[in-house]
SEPA-916710 format. One record per atom (N, C-alpha, C, O, CB): residue number from 1; residue in one letter; x, y, z negated. Coordinates in pm, 1 decimal. Last residue first. Glycine has a CB too. Layout:
BEGIN
i  aa  u  v  w
NUM  a  X  Y  Z
...
***
This chain:
BEGIN
i  aa  u  v  w
93  e  -16205.8  933.2  2627.6
93  e  -16310.9  938.2  2532.6
93  e  -16253.7  971.9  2363.3
93  e  -16334.7  978.9  2270.9
93  e  -16387.8  787.3  2547.8
92  a  -16000.3  980.5  2797.9
92  a  -16066.9  1062.9  2813.9
92  a  -16176.9  1085.0  2688.9
92  a  -16224.7  1192.3  2652.1
92  a  -16107.4  1038.9  2934.9
91  a  -15846.5  742.6  2772.7
91  a  -15805.2  900.3  2698.4
91  a  -15833.1  983.8  2730.2
91  a  -15761.5  1083.8  2725.2
91  a  -15701.3  949.2  2684.8
90  s  -15957.6  573.1  2837.4
90  s  -15933.2  572.0  2686.9
90  s  -15898.6  683.8  2669.4
90  s  -15912.1  738.4  2559.9
90  s  -15839.9  483.0  2627.0
89  s  -15958.5  585.7  3122.1
89  s  -16051.5  636.5  3014.1
89  s  -16017.1  565.4  2945.7
89  s  -16042.3  450.8  2983.0
89  s  -16187.8  645.1  3018.1
88  s  -15630.2  604.1  3141.0
88  s  -15687.7  720.5  3153.7
88  s  -15796.1  702.5  3142.5
88  s  -15837.2  818.5  3143.1
88  s  -15668.1  784.6  3246.5
87  e  -15586.4  345.9  3076.3
87  e  -15613.2  398.0  2968.0
87  e  -15613.8  554.6  3018.4
87  e  -15596.4  635.8  2927.7
87  e  -15514.0  351.1  2855.1
86  r  -15677.4  269.4  3285.7
86  r  -15762.9  172.8  3138.9
86  r  -15712.6  280.4  3085.5
86  r  -15802.1  341.2  3026.7
86  r  -15716.5  -9.9  3059.0
85  n  -15554.5  277.0  3477.5
85  n  -15666.5  298.0  3455.9
85  n  -15772.3  309.5  3326.2
85  n  -15886.9  342.8  3296.0
85  n  -15687.3  232.4  3519.3
84  e  -15333.6  199.8  3465.2
84  e  -15338.7  309.7  3461.2
84  e  -15487.8  342.8  3452.6
84  e  -15520.8  454.7  3413.4
84  e  -15265.7  357.3  3558.2
83  m  -15429.0  -127.5  3478.0
83  m  -15395.1  -54.6  3367.0
83  m  -15339.2  71.5  3371.7
83  m  -15272.8  86.8  3269.2
83  m  -15322.5  -118.3  3302.6
82  e  -15445.0  -82.5  3718.2
82  e  -15536.0  -98.4  3634.7
82  e  -15514.0  -43.8  3511.9
82  e  -15562.7  54.5  3456.1
82  e  -15561.7  -212.8  3626.8
81  h  -15229.4  -41.4  3838.4
81  h  -15351.4  59.7  3958.9
81  h  -15476.5  25.2  3798.9
81  h  -15573.6  98.1  3778.5
81  h  -15423.0  -65.7  4212.2
80  l  -15066.3  -307.8  3771.8
80  l  -15030.8  -132.9  3731.5
80  l  -15145.6  -17.9  3774.1
80  l  -15131.6  96.0  3729.6
80  l  -14878.1  -77.5  3826.3
79  e  -15220.3  -517.7  3908.7
79  e  -15241.8  -468.1  3777.8
79  e  -15127.8  -375.6  3682.0
79  e  -15112.6  -377.0  3559.9
79  e  -15272.8  -588.7  3710.8
78  e  -15103.6  -401.4  4225.5
78  e  -15297.8  -426.6  4146.7
78  e  -15290.4  -351.3  4026.1
78  e  -15315.6  -233.6  4000.4
78  e  -15359.9  -621.5  4083.1
77  r  -14848.2  -498.0  4192.0
77  r  -14918.4  -367.4  4224.6
77  r  -14983.8  -286.3  4136.8
77  r  -14971.1  -196.4  4053.7
77  r  -15005.1  -385.4  4307.2
76  l  -14881.9  -725.6  4145.8
76  l  -14795.0  -635.4  4089.4
76  l  -14808.7  -507.5  4060.1
76  l  -14793.3  -434.3  3962.3
76  l  -14711.6  -633.9  4145.2
75  e  -15033.0  -780.0  4410.4
75  e  -15084.3  -832.1  4226.4
75  e  -15006.1  -767.4  4157.2
75  e  -15072.8  -726.9  4062.0
75  e  -15065.3  -1001.3  4163.7
74  k  -14848.7  -718.0  4546.9
74  k  -14936.0  -698.0  4557.7
74  k  -15046.6  -680.0  4419.7
74  k  -15108.4  -589.2  4364.0
74  k  -14943.1  -773.6  4642.2
73  w  -14637.8  -870.2  4461.7
73  w  -14587.1  -745.6  4523.7
73  w  -14744.2  -715.4  4439.1
73  w  -14759.7  -696.7  4318.4
73  w  -14545.7  -723.1  4727.8
72  r  -14769.6  -1174.8  4637.0
72  r  -14728.8  -1153.8  4422.1
72  r  -14729.3  -981.0  4440.0
72  r  -14846.0  -942.8  4431.2
72  r  -14486.7  -1238.9  4331.4
71  r  -14792.2  -1132.5  4857.1
71  r  -14903.1  -1132.9  4747.6
71  r  -14869.5  -1104.3  4566.3
71  r  -14908.7  -1056.6  4459.8
71  r  -14965.6  -1287.1  4765.0
70  n  -14492.8  -1116.4  4937.8
70  n  -14608.7  -978.7  4954.9
70  n  -14714.1  -1010.0  4882.1
70  n  -14755.2  -911.2  4821.4
70  n  -14672.7  -943.1  5109.6
69  l  -14389.3  -1315.9  4847.9
69  l  -14309.5  -1220.5  4774.4
69  l  -14465.5  -1070.7  4817.9
69  l  -14510.1  -977.4  4751.2
69  l  -14091.5  -1200.7  4865.4
68  d  -14445.2  -1657.3  4880.5
68  d  -14572.0  -1512.7  4866.0
68  d  -14550.0  -1412.1  4818.0
68  d  -14636.1  -1365.5  4743.4
68  d  -14687.8  -1522.3  4790.9
67  k  -14072.4  -1596.0  4775.5
67  k  -14181.5  -1743.5  4776.5
67  k  -14340.6  -1648.7  4774.5
67  k  -14358.8  -1574.2  4678.1
67  k  -14156.2  -1880.6  4581.1
66  g  -13861.4  -1597.3  4694.6
66  g  -13918.2  -1513.3  4858.7
66  g  -14050.6  -1564.7  4815.6
66  g  -14135.7  -1523.8  4894.6
66  g  -13850.9  -1578.7  5056.8
65  d  -13655.5  -1531.4  4480.0
65  d  -13759.5  -1667.5  4494.0
65  d  -13882.0  -1541.8  4579.0
65  d  -13950.4  -1448.2  4537.7
65  d  -13830.0  -1771.3  4282.8
64  g  -13443.2  -1390.1  4385.4
64  g  -13448.6  -1479.0  4561.4
64  g  -13507.9  -1578.4  4569.1
64  g  -13476.4  -1684.3  4623.4
64  g  -13321.5  -1536.4  4629.7
63  y  -13578.3  -1303.8  4088.0
63  y  -13421.7  -1297.0  4203.0
63  y  -13392.7  -1450.2  4286.5
63  y  -13345.8  -1560.8  4259.5
63  y  -13242.6  -1267.0  4082.3
62  r  -13902.3  -1399.8  4025.0
62  r  -13770.5  -1379.6  3984.8
62  r  -13623.1  -1310.9  4138.7
62  r  -13624.6  -1294.0  4260.6
62  r  -13741.0  -1558.1  3914.1
61  l  -14113.1  -1071.9  4015.2
61  l  -14054.2  -1187.0  4051.0
61  l  -13904.0  -1245.4  4006.3
61  l  -13811.3  -1175.5  3965.5
61  l  -14059.8  -1174.2  4176.1
60  f  -14174.4  -952.3  3640.7
60  f  -14110.6  -918.3  3815.9
60  f  -14097.3  -1045.4  3816.1
60  f  -14080.3  -1124.3  3723.1
60  f  -13952.0  -816.8  3865.5
59  h  -14207.2  -971.4  3381.9
59  h  -14339.7  -1042.9  3524.2
59  h  -14300.3  -968.4  3639.0
59  h  -14379.3  -926.4  3723.5
59  h  -14545.8  -1002.5  3502.0
58  w  -14015.4  -865.0  3241.3
58  w  -14085.6  -995.0  3265.0
58  w  -14118.2  -1061.3  3366.9
58  w  -14080.7  -1164.0  3423.4
58  w  -14175.8  -995.8  3225.8
57  y  -14052.0  -622.2  3269.1
57  y  -13965.8  -680.9  3411.6
57  y  -13962.9  -812.0  3415.8
57  y  -13932.7  -882.4  3512.1
57  y  -13811.0  -643.0  3425.4
56  r  -14168.0  -436.4  3168.8
56  r  -14257.0  -506.8  3262.8
56  r  -14177.4  -649.3  3290.3
56  r  -14228.1  -756.5  3323.4
56  r  -14283.7  -411.9  3407.9
55  t  -13974.7  -198.4  2997.8
55  t  -14066.5  -355.9  2954.5
55  t  -14163.4  -439.5  2985.1
55  t  -14233.5  -503.8  2906.9
55  t  -14115.4  -359.3  2869.1
54  p  -13652.5  -303.1  3149.0
54  p  -13825.6  -278.0  3139.3
54  p  -13916.3  -301.7  3100.4
54  p  -13974.6  -405.1  3133.2
54  p  -13882.0  -284.9  3192.0
53  v  -13388.0  -382.1  2998.9
53  v  -13448.6  -420.4  3124.7
53  v  -13568.5  -306.4  3034.2
53  v  -13571.0  -256.4  2921.8
53  v  -13481.7  -623.6  3178.0
52  g  -13129.3  -339.4  2820.4
52  g  -13212.8  -300.3  2894.8
52  g  -13265.3  -257.1  2992.5
52  g  -13240.5  -159.1  3062.7
52  g  -13228.3  -276.7  2875.1
51  k  -12843.1  -541.7  3134.2
51  k  -12883.1  -478.5  2882.5
51  k  -13008.4  -330.6  2943.2
51  k  -12998.8  -256.4  3041.0
51  k  -12598.7  -324.6  2718.4
50  v  -12971.2  -792.2  3277.7
50  v  -12905.9  -711.0  3279.8
50  v  -12948.6  -663.1  3113.2
50  v  -13023.7  -704.4  3024.9
50  v  -12925.1  -628.1  3409.4
49  r  -12760.6  -1130.4  3432.8
49  r  -12821.1  -1087.6  3278.6
49  r  -12856.1  -916.8  3298.6
49  r  -12753.8  -869.8  3348.4
49  r  -12678.0  -1117.2  3128.7
48  r  -12795.6  -1083.4  3771.9
48  r  -12716.5  -1086.3  3628.1
48  r  -12755.3  -1062.3  3533.5
48  r  -12801.6  -948.4  3526.2
48  r  -12628.9  -1024.6  3608.0
47  a  -13024.0  -1085.0  3969.1
47  a  -12934.9  -1203.2  3981.6
47  a  -12903.1  -1194.5  3835.8
47  a  -12960.1  -1274.1  3761.2
47  a  -12801.8  -1197.2  4094.0
46  h  -13305.5  -878.2  3843.1
46  h  -13164.6  -824.3  3869.6
46  h  -13117.8  -1060.6  3931.4
46  h  -13205.9  -1145.3  3916.8
46  h  -13053.9  -709.4  3642.5
45  r  -13646.6  -929.7  3931.4
45  r  -13554.2  -895.6  3874.1
45  r  -13387.4  -895.5  3900.6
45  r  -13361.9  -923.0  4017.9
45  r  -13586.6  -946.3  3794.2
44  i  -13878.0  -697.2  4098.1
44  i  -13757.1  -778.2  4087.9
44  i  -13692.2  -824.9  4067.1
44  i  -13606.1  -818.2  4154.8
44  i  -13716.4  -788.0  4091.2
43  p  -14020.4  -445.9  4207.4
43  p  -14054.1  -529.5  4071.7
43  p  -13980.7  -688.8  4128.0
43  p  -14043.5  -773.3  4191.7
43  p  -14266.3  -538.0  4031.2
42  c  -13999.4  -211.3  4353.2
42  c  -13910.9  -321.0  4352.2
42  c  -13940.0  -374.5  4243.0
42  c  -13861.1  -339.7  4155.2
42  c  -13775.3  -297.9  4364.4
41  w  -14230.5  -52.5  4334.4
41  w  -14115.2  -22.6  4426.4
41  w  -14050.5  -136.5  4488.1
41  w  -14038.8  -165.7  4607.1
41  w  -14013.0  49.2  4357.6
40  f  -14404.8  -97.4  4018.6
40  f  -14485.3  -38.1  4180.2
40  f  -14313.7  -71.6  4323.7
40  f  -14356.4  -140.5  4416.4
40  f  -14542.7  242.8  4150.9
39  q  -14190.9  -102.7  3879.4
39  q  -14275.1  -216.9  3894.6
39  q  -14343.3  -218.1  4066.6
39  q  -14337.6  -287.3  4168.3
39  q  -14400.4  -202.8  3765.4
38  e  -14042.6  145.4  3917.4
38  e  -13958.6  -63.2  3961.4
38  e  -14080.9  -101.9  3946.8
38  e  -14098.1  -171.3  4047.0
38  e  -13817.3  -184.9  3826.7
37  t  -14199.6  301.9  3783.5
37  t  -14160.9  327.5  3882.2
37  t  -14129.3  196.4  3995.8
37  t  -14174.4  167.5  4106.6
37  t  -14063.7  405.3  3842.5
36  r  -14247.7  184.6  3532.1
36  r  -14392.6  170.6  3593.4
36  r  -14300.2  191.7  3729.9
36  r  -14315.6  96.9  3806.9
36  r  -14543.5  299.5  3544.0
35  s  -13983.7  238.4  3391.6
35  s  -14073.8  90.2  3461.5
35  s  -14182.5  48.2  3547.0
35  s  -14209.4  -56.1  3606.6
35  s  -14122.9  29.2  3383.3
34  a  -13963.0  504.1  3443.0
34  a  -13927.2  411.2  3533.4
34  a  -13942.9  257.6  3543.4
34  a  -13928.3  179.7  3637.5
34  a  -13822.9  431.2  3538.9
33  i  -14223.6  571.0  3241.8
33  i  -14153.6  625.4  3453.3
33  i  -14132.1  554.5  3492.9
33  i  -14205.1  495.1  3572.2
33  i  -14025.5  705.0  3516.4
32  e  -14067.8  430.3  3064.7
32  e  -14223.2  376.1  3064.8
32  e  -14213.5  460.6  3237.7
32  e  -14196.7  392.2  3338.6
32  e  -14371.3  456.3  2897.9
31  r  -13802.3  650.6  2991.5
31  r  -13808.5  471.9  3021.9
31  r  -13964.1  348.4  3075.6
31  r  -13959.7  230.0  3108.7
31  r  -13761.8  411.4  2852.5
30  v  -13893.8  841.2  2970.6
30  v  -13843.1  864.8  3024.5
30  v  -13862.0  690.7  3072.3
30  v  -13922.7  638.3  3165.7
30  v  -13742.8  952.3  2980.4
29  y  -14066.6  763.7  2675.4
29  y  -14092.1  812.1  2789.5
29  y  -14102.0  802.4  2924.2
29  y  -14199.5  778.8  2995.6
29  y  -14056.7  858.3  2785.6
28  d  -13858.3  741.5  2516.8
28  d  -13878.1  605.4  2574.2
28  d  -13982.1  641.5  2664.7
28  d  -14004.2  553.8  2748.2
28  d  -13917.0  484.2  2471.2
27  i  -13659.3  980.5  2585.2
27  i  -13625.6  876.1  2644.3
27  i  -13705.6  755.4  2670.9
27  i  -13687.3  677.6  2764.5
27  i  -13537.7  849.3  2591.2
26  l  -13875.2  1131.0  2443.2
26  l  -13901.0  1150.0  2514.4
26  l  -13797.3  1039.5  2602.9
26  l  -13854.1  1001.7  2705.4
26  l  -13915.9  1276.9  2512.2
25  g  -13895.3  1043.6  2105.2
25  g  -14004.5  982.1  2230.8
25  g  -14001.7  1039.8  2375.8
25  g  -14100.6  1015.8  2445.1
25  g  -14162.2  1010.4  2188.0
24  n  -13687.7  1054.9  2118.4
24  n  -13594.8  925.9  2095.4
24  n  -13767.5  903.3  2120.8
24  n  -13805.1  789.9  2150.1
24  n  -13470.8  874.2  1926.5
23  f  -13699.2  1352.6  2036.9
23  f  -13601.7  1310.1  2198.5
23  f  -13587.2  1182.1  2239.9
23  f  -13521.3  1149.7  2338.6
23  f  -13443.7  1345.3  2198.7
22  y  -13816.1  1381.4  1823.2
22  y  -13848.7  1395.9  1952.1
22  y  -13757.7  1347.2  2092.5
22  y  -13775.0  1319.8  2211.3
22  y  -13867.9  1525.6  1950.9
21  g  -13642.8  1239.8  1653.7
21  g  -13805.8  1143.7  1623.5
21  g  -13808.9  1207.8  1814.5
21  g  -13806.0  1131.7  1911.2
21  g  -13992.5  1236.4  1440.4
20  c  -13435.9  1396.8  1644.3
20  c  -13444.2  1256.2  1667.7
20  c  -13618.3  1220.8  1688.8
20  c  -13664.5  1155.9  1782.6
20  c  -13367.2  1172.8  1528.7
19  y  -13543.9  1651.0  1547.8
19  y  -13529.0  1650.6  1675.1
19  y  -13481.8  1496.6  1720.9
19  y  -13491.5  1474.7  1841.7
19  y  -13432.0  1764.7  1709.4
18  v  -13652.3  1588.1  1295.7
18  v  -13724.9  1628.5  1410.6
18  v  -13701.6  1615.0  1521.3
18  v  -13783.6  1579.0  1605.7
18  v  -13743.6  1721.1  1416.4
17  c  -13429.0  1576.5  1192.7
17  c  -13522.0  1440.6  1162.2
17  c  -13662.0  1488.9  1290.0
17  c  -13740.9  1414.1  1347.7
17  c  -13591.8  1431.5  938.7
16  n  -13324.5  1801.5  1151.1
16  n  -13219.8  1676.0  1265.8
16  n  -13346.4  1544.9  1284.0
16  n  -13348.8  1451.7  1364.4
16  n  -13017.7  1579.8  1148.7
15  l  -13454.7  1872.1  1028.2
15  l  -13440.0  1951.9  1119.3
15  l  -13344.5  1904.5  1308.5
15  l  -13321.7  1927.9  1427.2
15  l  -13370.0  2057.3  1020.3
14  k  -13339.3  1785.7  833.0
14  k  -13503.3  1763.4  849.8
14  k  -13469.8  1810.6  972.1
14  k  -13452.6  1704.4  1032.0
14  k  -13635.0  1845.4  752.6
13  q  -13095.5  1807.7  723.9
13  q  -13145.2  1749.8  775.7
13  q  -13271.5  1679.5  764.1
13  q  -13304.9  1571.9  714.6
13  q  -13080.0  1713.4  789.1
12  l  -13132.8  2157.8  734.8
12  l  -13068.8  2125.5  860.7
12  l  -13091.4  1911.0  880.9
12  l  -13100.9  1860.8  992.8
12  l  -12866.7  2199.0  837.0
11  a  -13292.1  2109.5  433.8
11  a  -13283.1  2151.2  573.6
11  a  -13291.2  2112.2  718.4
11  a  -13378.9  2066.3  791.6
11  a  -13206.8  2181.7  574.6
10  n  -13226.1  1792.7  271.9
10  n  -13191.9  1951.7  315.0
10  n  -13259.4  1971.1  442.2
10  n  -13281.3  1888.9  531.2
10  n  -13023.0  1989.3  337.1
9  l  -13454.9  1605.9  155.4
9  l  -13376.7  1602.1  244.4
9  l  -13372.1  1780.8  257.8
9  l  -13462.6  1864.2  255.8
9  l  -13427.7  1499.6  369.2
8  y  -13621.4  1494.6  -11.4
8  y  -13504.1  1502.2  -110.3
8  y  -13414.1  1544.8  3.3
8  y  -13294.1  1532.3  -21.2
8  y  -13456.5  1353.9  -202.7
7  p  -13892.5  1451.5  16.9
7  p  -13867.1  1578.4  -35.7
7  p  -13723.4  1601.5  -81.3
7  p  -13690.9  1690.0  -160.6
7  p  -13956.9  1600.6  -143.6
6  l  -14018.1  1429.4  364.0
6  l  -13906.0  1432.9  265.6
6  l  -13860.9  1537.2  203.0
6  l  -13816.5  1645.3  241.6
6  l  -13808.2  1393.6  310.7
5  r  -14072.3  1505.1  642.1
5  r  -14110.4  1519.0  497.6
5  r  -14048.0  1505.5  373.4
5  r  -14040.1  1596.5  290.9
5  r  -14187.2  1454.1  480.7
4  h  -13936.4  1394.4  842.7
4  h  -13843.2  1524.8  786.5
4  h  -13951.5  1587.5  677.3
4  h  -13931.3  1698.5  628.0
4  h  -13794.2  1659.8  929.8
3  r  -13969.1  1149.8  891.6
3  r  -13940.5  1162.4  803.4
3  r  -13883.8  1336.1  820.9
3  r  -13765.5  1362.1  798.9
3  r  -13864.4  1043.6  768.5
2  d  -14235.8  1138.7  1090.4
2  d  -14265.6  1229.7  985.6
2  d  -14137.9  1204.5  875.0
2  d  -14172.6  1230.3  759.7
2  d  -14425.6  1197.8  922.5
1  m  -14325.1  1017.9  1347.7
1  m  -14251.5  1131.0  1333.3
1  m  -14247.5  1222.1  1166.0
1  m  -14256.0  1343.4  1147.0
1  m  -14314.6  1217.3  1452.0
***
């Protein structure tokens, strides 16, 4: 978020740059929360192609593929917990 420092922008343009940076960051944050929630509760791909899939979507189970569903679902939850543990330990440093 550094575009507001450009000397050739007027005050309103700089304010718009701050707003856009904040709002896009907020949207990315909410999408990440939704992606993690989906991985935890329902990590199954859709039958049809969808736009704007979560960041972890390609790790989800294929639609209609119920083979070893519970084991694979558990693995995805464990993967999510490990990732969150790594993030919290790196934030503590």
